[in-house]
Every structure is written in structure tokens, then in C-alpha cells.
N, C-alpha and C positions, 0 to 999 in steps of 0.2 A: 572256794570254800574256806571259811575261816579256820576250821580245825586243821585242814590240810596245810594251809599257810603257816599256822602256828607250829605244826610238827616240823615242817621244812626249816623254818627259822631256828627252831631248837637244834636241829641237826647241824645247821651251818654254824651256829654259835659254839656247839660242841667241837666242831672241826677247828675253829679258830683257837679255842681254849686248849686244844691238844696239839696244836701245831701241824695240823693236817690240811693239805691243799684240798679245798672243797670240790673243785672240778675233778681232780684225780680220784678222790674218794667216791663221788657219785658215779663216775664212769666205771670204776672197778666194782662197786657193789651191785650196780645194775646188771653187770655181766655174771655175777656170782649168786645173786639172791635166790634164783629159782633152783639152783643145783645144790644148795647147802641144806644140811639136815637141820630140822627145827631146833634141836638141842644145842646147835652151834651158831645160831643166829646172832648171839651176843658178840661173836667175833667180828661182825660187820659194823658194830657201833664205832663211831669215830674214836672213842677213848681206847678201844682195843684193836682197831684195824691195823695200825702199823706193826704191832706186836705179832699178830696172827696172819698177816697178809701172805707170807711165804708158805704157810701151812694149808691154805685154802685151796 
């Protein structure tokens, strides 16, 4: 799907821009995404992930 591909590309570009390893980020967020509260989902974005990783 074109939209899904574009979203994934955007996330990967954000990882690179923020110095985050893409595979490590994906592995970590897939483990956490279902257990995180809706209001804290922003913590999983590549731009915030390293900062909040220890708090999740």
C-alpha cells in the first residue's frame, strides 16, 4: 500500500535524522506499542524515543 510505504519511509528518515538505529527502534516499539497509554504514544516517535526509552 502506497500510504503505508510512505509512512514507513517517513519513520526511517526520522530515525536517520535523529541518529536512531532503525532496526533497534522498530524492534523496541513493536514490543511496547500495545502497552503504552494513548497520551504517551509521542514517546515512541524516533525524535523522542532515545530520551524516553528508559521511562517506558
